[in-house]
N, C-alpha and C positions, 0 to 999 in steps of 0.2 A: 776292160775285163774286170769282173767282180771277183775278188779273192774270198774264198770261203772263210778264212780266219778273220778277215775284216768284218764280214757279216756277223759272225758269232760274237765278236767283241761289242757290236752295237746292240745286241739283243738285251732288252731290259724289261723286267716285270712291270715297271711303271708305264710302259708303252702299250700294255695290253697283249692279248694273245691272238695270233693269226687263226682264223676259223678253218683255214685250209690245211695247214701243217701242224697246228696245235703248238707251235713254238712261239716264244716271246717275240713281239714285233721289233724291228730295227729302229723305228721312230714311231711317234704316236699314231696308232691306227694304221700302220703301214709295215707290211712284210716285204722286204726287198727281194726275197726269193719268189714269192707267189704273186703279189699284187701287180708287178709290171706285166706278167704274163696275161693277166685278165684285161689290162688296159689296152693291149694291142689287138684285142678281139672285138668283133661285132660292129665294125665301122669301116668305111673307105671313103677316100676323097675323090676317087675316080681317076687318080693320077698315081702310078706306081712309085715314081720317084718321091713324090710328096708323102705317100704312105710310108715308104721305107725310111725316110728321114725322120718323120714324126715317131715311128716305132723305135728307131735308134735312140731317140731322146727318152722315150717312155721306159725302155728297158734299163736305162742308166739312172732313172729317177730315184733319189734316196729318201724323198719325202712325198707324202700325198699331195701337199699344196703345190709342189714344184712340177707336177705332171703337165706336159704340153699335150694338147689334144686337137683332133679335127672338130671344128665347130660348124655345123650346117648353117648356111646363111639364113635359113628360115627361122633360126633361133635368135636372130638379131632384129630388134625393133627400134623405131624412132632414129633411123640412121640420118645423121646431119653432117654436112661438110664443114670442117673447122678451118682448114687452110690448104692451099695448093701451091706447089712450087716445082722447080725442075727435078727435085728428088722424089716427087710423088705427092699423093694427097693424104690428108689425115681426116678421119671422120670420127664422130662420136656416136655410140649406139648403146642400147640396153640389151644385155645378154640375158635371155629369159632363164636359162638353166643356172646361170651365175657361177661365180668362182668357187673353187674348192676351199674348204676350211675344216678344221678339226673341232669337234664339239665334245662335251663331256669333261670329266675330271680324270685325274691320274689313275691309270690302270683300267679305266673304263672309257677311253677315248673312242669316238666313232667318226667315220668319214661322213662329211656333210657338205652342203653348199650354201652360198648366200645368193638367193634367187633375185632376178631382175636387177642385175648389177651393171652400172654404167661402165663401159670400156671404150678404149680407143681403137681405131682401125687404121692401119698404115698400108698403102698400096706400094708395090715395087714393080718394076717394068716386066720382069720375067721370073718364073719359078726358081731358076738357079740362083739368082741374086737374093731371092727371098730366103732360100735355104742357107746360103752363105751368111746372110744377115742374122739368121736364127742362131748360128754357131758362135758368132763373135760379139753379138750385141750385149753390152752391159748397161746401156743407158735406160733400157725399158725392162719391166717385169712382164714377160710374155706368157700369155695363157694358151695360145694355140694359133691355128691357121684356118682361114675360111676362104670362100670364093664368091665374089659378087656375081649373082646369077644374071644380072643385066649386062655388065661389061665383061664378064668372065675373068676379071682381074683377081689374082690371088692377094690376100691381105693378111697381115699380122694382126692378131687380136692381143692387145696389151693394156696395161694400166697407164692411162694417160696422165695420171698425177703421181707416178712413181717417184719422180725426182723431188717432189715436195714432201714426201713422207719422211718425217724425222722422229726419232725415238722420244725426244724431249716433249713433243706435242701430245704424247699419250696414245693409247690404242682406241680405235673405233669400237664401240660396243656392238656394232652390227656385223662388220666384216672382220674384226679383230686385227686389222692392219694398222700401222702407224697413221695417225691423223696427218692431214696436209697442213693444218695450222693448229694452234692451241685449241684442244677440245672440239675440233671440227674436221670431219672427213668429207672432202668435196665430192666424193663418190656417193656416199650414203646419206649424209645429213640433209642435203637439199631435198631429197625425196621425202624424208620424214617431215620437213617443214611445209611441204606442199600438200600435206594430208590433214584431214580433220577440221577443215574450215571452208567457208565459202562467203563471198561478198553478196551472192545472189545475182551477180552479173558475170556471165561467162567470159566476156572480153576483159573485165577487170581481173578476174581470177587468173586467166592465162597470162596476162601482163605481169602480175605479181610473181607467179610461178616461174616465169622466164627469168626475172631478176634473181629469184631464190636459187635457181640452178646455176647462175653465174657467180653466186656469192663465194668468195674465197675465205671468208672469216665468219665466225658465228655472230660477232657483234655488228657486222655490216649487213645482216639479213633485213630486207624490206618485208613487212608483213601487213596482213589485213587486221585492223584494230577495231573491234566492235565498239560502237558509240557508247554502249552501256558500261564500258570499261574506262570511260573518261568521266571524271567527277569534277564538280565545282567549275563548270565552264563559264568564263567571263569574257566580255568584250574588252579588247585591248588595242585601241586604235583601229587599224585596218584588219587586224587578226583577232584570234581568240586565245586565251590561256586556259589550260585545264590541268588537272592532276591525273596522270595515267596510272591507274591502280596496279596494273601488272608490272610496271617498271621497265626500264630499258634492258636490253641484253647485256650481260656482263660475264667475263671470264674470271673465275676464282681459282685459287690454288689450295687444295685440301689434301692432306696426307700424301704429299709429294706428287700430286697429279693435278692437272687442270680439269675443271668441271664447268659445264654450262650453267649459268645462273642468271639472276636478274637483280637490278637495283631495287631499292625500296621505292614506293610510289614517288614519281618525280613530276616536275613541272614540264609540260610540253606546250608548244604553240601550234595553232591550227590555222591553216590558210584556206579559205573557201575559193573554189573554182566554180564560178556560177554557170558556165556553159558546159554541161556534162558531155556534149558531143566532142569537145576539144580537151576534155580533162586529161586523157592519157598523153596527149601531145604536150600539154602544159606541164604535167608531172615530169616528163622526160627532160624538159627545159630546166625545171626547178632542180632536178637531180644534178644537172651540169653546173648550175649556178650556186644554189644554196648549199649543196653538199660540200662545196669547197670551204664554206664558212661555218655552217651549222649542220649537225648530223640529222639526216632524214630517217625517221623510224618506219613510216608506212602510210597507209591510206585508211580513211574512215568515211562514214556517211552520216551527215547531220540528220538525225531522225526527224527533227521538226520540219525541215524544208526539203529533205531528199537530196541536198547538195553534197557532192563529194568534197573531201577536205584532205589536204596534205598535213601529216603529223610530223613535226620536227622538234629538235631540242629547243626548249623555251629559253629565251634570252633573260627572263627575269631571274633564272637560276645562275646566271653567269656574272658573278660579282667582280670578275677579273677582266671584263671586256675592254676596259680602258688600257690594260697592260699588254694586250695582244698586238703583236707587230709582225708584218710580213717578213722582216729580216731574221726573226727568230726561228723560222721554219714552221712546219705544221705538226700538230699532235697526231700520232698514229692511231690514237684511241677515239678522240672526238672529231678529228679532222679540222679543228679550228687552228688559227695561228697560235703559237706558243706564247706564254706570258714572259718568258726569258729564253735565252739561247738553249734550244733543245729541251725545254722544260715547260710542261703545261700544269699550272697550279691546280686546275680542276681535276686532272686525271693522274699525273705521275706520282704524287704523294701516296695515293691509295694503292697504286700498283706496287711500289717498292715495299709497302708494309706486308705484302704477300710473299716476298721472295726469300725470306730467311726465318730462322727461329734460333733463339739462344738456349732454350731449355729452361729458362727461368721466367715465370709469368711477370714478376715485377719489372725485370729488365725489358722484356718484350713490350710491355705496356708503356714504359718510359720512352724507349726509342721510337715506338710508333707515334706517341704523342708529339714528339718533335719532328718526326718525318712529315706529319700532316701540316706542320707549320712552314715547311721548307718552301722557299720562294725561287730557288734555282738549284740546278744539279750539283754545283760545287759545294753547297751548304747542306746537302743531304747526309745525315749521319747514318751509321749502320752498325750491326753486330759484326765484329771482325774475328773470325776463327783464329785461335792462337797459333795454329800451324802455318798461318800466312805471315807471321811476324818472326824476324830473326834478331834477337837482342844482341847488340854490339858491345855496349859498355854502360856503366852507371855514370850519370853526368850531374847528379844533384841529389841532395837529401835534406829534408826539413822535418819539422815537428809533425807534419801530417802526410808524410808519404815520401817515397823514393822515386826519382825520375831516371829513366833509361833512354839511351839512344837505340833505335832499332830500324831495320829496313822492313818495309811492308811490300809484299809481293802481290800487287793488284794488277791493273792493266799494264802498269809499268812499275819497276822497283823505285820506291821513294823513301827518303828518310823521314821518320816520325819520332815523336817523343811519347814514351809510355810512363804514366804516373800511377803508382799504386794508390788506392783510395782507402780511407779508413773504414773499418767495418768488419764484422765477423766473416770468416771464410764460409762459403756456401750460403751466406745470408746477404742478399743484395739490398735489402731495404735501408740498411744503415749507411752504405757508401753512396747511394744515389743522390744524396742531398747536394754534395758539391757539383756533381754532374748536372743536376737540374738547375742549380744556381747559374752555372756557366752558360748553359744552353738558353735559359730565359734571357740572360743578358746578351747572348749572341744573337738571338732572334731580334733583339732591340737594336743591334748594330755594333756590338763589341767585335773587334776584328780578329782576335786569335782564333784560328780555325780548329774546330774539334771534328775528328773523323768518325769517332764512335767509341764503343766499349769492347773489351775483350776480357778473357779470364786466363791467367797463367795455369796451364794444365798440371804443372808440377806443384806449385805452392798453393793453388786454388785461390789466389788473390785476384780480385777484380782490378782492372786497370783502365784508365782513360787514355785514348789514343788521340794525340793532338799534333798540331803543326810544330815541326822542329825548328827552333830559332838558332841559327848558326853562330851567333855572337854571344850566347849565354845571357846571364843577367846583368843588370845595369851596374851593380857594385863591382863585379869582376871586371867589367869593361872599363870602368873609370880607373881602376887600379892599374890595368895594363896599358891603357891608351889615353890617359888624361891629356897628354901634350898634343894629341891629334885632334881633340875636340875643340873646335872654335865655337864662338858664341852662337853663330848661326846654326851649327849642328845641335847645340844644347837646347836652343829654343825649339827646334824642329822636334826633338825627342819629347820635350815637355808638352808641346802641342798635341802629339800623338797620345800621350798619357792622359791629358785633360779631356781629349775627345772620348777615349774609352770610359773615363770617369763620368762624363755626361751621360753616356749610354747606360751605365750601371745605375746611376741615380734615376734616370727616366724610367728604367724598368722596375723601379720601386725597391731597389736594393741598396745596402751600404756594404762596402767591401770589408771593413773592420780589420784589415791586416795589410795595408798598403805600405810597402817599403821597397828599397832598391833591389832587394833579393827577389821580389815578386814582379819586377819589370823585366821582360825578356826583349832581346834585341835581335834583329835579323838584317843582314846586308843583302840587298838584291844583287844577283850576280852580274846582270847586264848594266844596270845604272850605278852600282856601288853605293846607292843611297841607303841610309841607315834608318830603320823603322823600329819603334818601340811598342810593346803590347803589355797590357795588364794581364797577369795570370793569377793562378792559385786563389780561386774563390772559395776555398774550403771553409773559411770562417765567415763568409758573407751571409747576410741575413735580410729577409724581407723587413721593411721598416716596422711592421706591426709585431715582429718577433724579437725586438732589440732590448727587452728588459734584462737587467743583470740579476743573477741569483747568487752565485758564490764567487764571482770574479770573472776574469777574462783570460783569453790566450792572445799573446801578441809579442812584438819586439819592444821592450820597455822604452828605448830611446826614441821611438816613433809615436808612442801612444799619447793621445790628446789629454791635457790636464783634467778636463771635466770627467773623462772616462776613468782616469786614475782615482778620481774622487768619488767613484762609485755611482756616477750618473750613467744613464743608458746611452748607448751609441746613437748617433744621428749622422746624417750625411756630412755635417760640419766636421765630424771627427776625421772623415776621409780627407777633407780640405786641409786640416792640420797636418796630416801625413804628407800631403802634397807639398806643403810649405817646407817640411823637413827635407824632402827630396830636393827641392829647389836649393836649399842651403848646401846639401851634399854635392850637388852638381858644380858648385863654385870651387870647392876645395878638393874633392875626391876622397875626403876623409869621412868615415862613418860618424854620425852624430854622437857626441859625448864619448868619443873613442878614448879608452884608458880608464873610464869610470866603470865601477862595478854596477851591473844591472840589478840594483837592489832597491830597497825601500827608501834609502837616502837619496838616490837619483830621482826617484818618483816624487819625493817631497820638493826637491829643487825645481823640477819641471812645474809642479803645481804652484810654486812661488814665483815663477817667471823666467827660469833659465831656458835659454834657447840655443840651438847650434850656431857656431860662428860662420861668418862669410869670408871669402878670400879678399885680399887687398885688391882694390880697383874694380870690385864688383859694381856694376852700374847702380846708382842710387834708386832708380825706378824699380829695378829688379828686387833690391833689398826691401823696399817698401811693400811690394806685393807679397813677397815671401813672409815678411813679418805680419802682414795683415792676415795671411792664411793661418799663421800660428797665434793669432790673437787669443788671449785668455778667455775673452767673452765670445763664445761660439756664435752668438747672434750677429757679431760684427765681421765674421769671416765672409769673403765673397763666395759666390756659387762657382761650380765647375764651368758653367757657360761664361761667366764674367772673366774667369782666369783665362780660358781658351781665347776669348776675344782680345784680351790685353796682350797675351803672348803672340798671337797672330799679328797684331798691329805692329809690335816691335820687330817681328821677323820680316814683315813686309818693308819696314823702314830700312833694315839692313840690306835686304835683297835688292831694293831699288835705290840704294844710297847714291848711285851715280846721277840720279835725277836732281839731287840737291847740291852736287859739287859746284855748280855755278854760283851758289849763294855763299860758299865758304871755302877757305883754304883748308882742305880736308886733312892735310898732313900736319897742321899745327893744332894740336889737341888742346892747348891751354892748360891751366892749372886746375886741379880737382881737389875738392875737400875729401881727404881720405877717411874711411870709416874707422872710428876708434873702437877697437875690439874690447877695450877696457871699460867703455861706457856701460852703465847699467841699462838693461833692456827696457826701452820705453815703448809702451803699448801705443799703437796707432789708432786713430779714429777717423779713417779716410774711406770708410765703406761707400759713402755716397759718391766719392770721386771715381771709384772703379765701377760703380753701378751705372754711371753716366758715360762709360767708355764708348758705347755704341751710338750715343746721341750726336747729332751734328754739332760741330763746334761753332755755333752761331754767334757766341759772345766774344770770340777772339777774332781779331783781324787776320788777314792772310799772312802778314809778315810775322806776327807773333806765333802763328801755327807752324810756319817753316822753321823759325828759330827753335821752337820746342823739339821738333823732329831732328834738327841738326844736333842739338844737345844730346839727345838719346843716341843718335848714330855715333857721335864722338865718344860717348861713354862706353859703348859696346866695343868700338875699335880699340880704345885704350885698354880695355879688359883683355882683348885678344892678344895685345902686345905683351901683357903681363903673364900669359899662360906658360911660355917656356921657362920663365924664372920660377913660377910656382911649381912646375913639374919637376924641376931639378932639386927642389928642397922637400918634396913630398916623400913621406915614408910609404912603404907598401903595406897593405893590410890583407894579406892572403888568408889569414886564419879567422877572419870575421865570419861567423855563421849566423845567417838570418833565419834563426829557428824560433818559431812562436812558442813561448813558454807560458805556463800559468802565472798570472799576477793576481794576488789577493788584494783586490781594490778596496775591500771592506777594511782591511788592516791599514792601508795607506790613508784612507779617509779618516779613520779613527785617530791615527797619529797626527795627521795634519790639523784636524779640528782641536785636538788636545793641545798641540803647540800654540795654535792661535789663541785658544782659551787661556793658556798659561801666560802668553804675551799680554793679553787684555787684563788679566789679574795683576800682572806685574805693574802695568801702567796705572791701574786703579790704586795699588799700594803706594806707588810713588806720588800719585795725586793726593792720596790721603795724608801722606807724610808732609807734603808741601803745605797742605791746608792746616795741619796741626802746627807746623812750624810758624806759619804766619799768624795764627790765632793765639798761640800760647808762648811764643818765644820773644 
């Protein structure tokens, strides 16, 4: 029962006016008082119950598009059986009058139709069941009822693709209903693709049209490709390669909606089917075989020979073919095997660049640049809306940003770290430098995961979102857990650090600020294994950008002597930093702790002062660390050499049981203790470590085993000393690893002045001695 007050509340001037009662319509182009009365007139099904039921629905219709009607069977063409089961049969047909739709704009809406619209037909065993189905069905959008004039069966007329219509796919420009897939309406679009072309062969045309009407996605449409749209055709083995000027079909996202588009001219392959009588049979086979591996675009005809050709995605354009594996699954876009698990390097990077926008052109371009580099889904970075992040607490602060712990509400809630980046608010160009540095090193293999970028909506600060490391930085971990770290653990952490350093240097960068505060640790929950990662690339530079102007930023006690003397940074300066970290790993004490970080300390470092090592530290380890800290940067080993040597020692310790038969492993013997009062002697053993990876052909097997046993004994002896060291260690909770400005020009001036003064003093003494010998 329609209540008058409800009808009055629905009346709106934007809906237009009813031509019958001159009142505002209750919905666009529909007056619920007058229009239902018109729809029940001028037709009959020939069955009073059917008529009464349809009219009941018509009188209750609140919108023009929702009106159910009697549809004469003569208005249905191209009726095809789709499937048949115990519940009835389903057909497909073209309804000539077409579905109801609203045309025009606000206040000027008109009742219209979409003619020649493809619909579904569902038979039911008797009219009563049909009417009951009409009342309860929510699975289908029902347009009306018809009767098959041959079988006399009553049939529901409905939208056969109703269940596929989703709002996020956008609206069909023809029928204005939701598309069945992105930018594709399976009811309307196949019809438009089947028009405006011909191959000149009716059989070929009908074959292609049949495929087009079965297409469920815009990008999967098979089409006729005129040969004059193929350029630069060249023979390539048993096939041809050409450039398709129109490009392949592609879905783009623009202004929050999907649109049908095409790629730029692309490489395609052409396969000739010489026997035209069997071409369609061969094409069907190729669709089953090739389309599993390579996307088939359509059919063309070689104008020179009259031979038909299959057009498919050209293999010359697939630089990732060697990475595609069956186990990775198939790409839903190109239908080829993925290049990594659920990731196609050819397609997915381009798709994810279309799925978001930050509102800042520099950020968008930066993120998209690295998205296109992405080799697997886990490494894909993104713009992360700040409302998806819940800041928990501040966990770190340095000279170039503050770090927060936060939870990120994505597919599942995960803990992440947020780091504020230097740069002006609302100006992204300044802060993107660190982000780009880290991402270029990550592309090269550095392991700390970066998820993307965000912007604090309150402070307007930009922030980098990266992997949360649950054990903090290396310095704090050494302070709290020094007694728990055996030498096997220390070597493992140093191997991780050296591995990241290799990747940074291979990417053409120098870190420029490597210290224990920038080494992050993470403990795996299942294995309890501890991993270390280099972080904070805020001061890192490309090698060609490393000239000094007014000084540097850094932690004084870690800076290489040549840098303090106003020379430019090189990767060798990172190696010096690594040597200092090696020393700190033995004691748990920050380098030069207790000394003021001033010009006096800088001068001591330039003159040869180096951090101390703990008692019982293995000699081989001390030698390597000292070599890393050599005053002559040319004599320091590379990150690869360090990684190789550390890995060798780690393997010795890990496999020490294999050597037990050669030695009484519990009797360590006497060791020469390292005298910390000795003046630092620079080492010249670069060649020794450079040859670490070479076969030990000059030593006999016995000497090789003895050398390994000695190394194992030294590390085991050092392990036994750790409890004693940890009981005497002070705690250093107040050490702040904050990079500060160091005026290297002043350091260099004072160093050279002192050196000059020393030389002048020596000259004066020499002159005095000469005078004394000659005249006294």
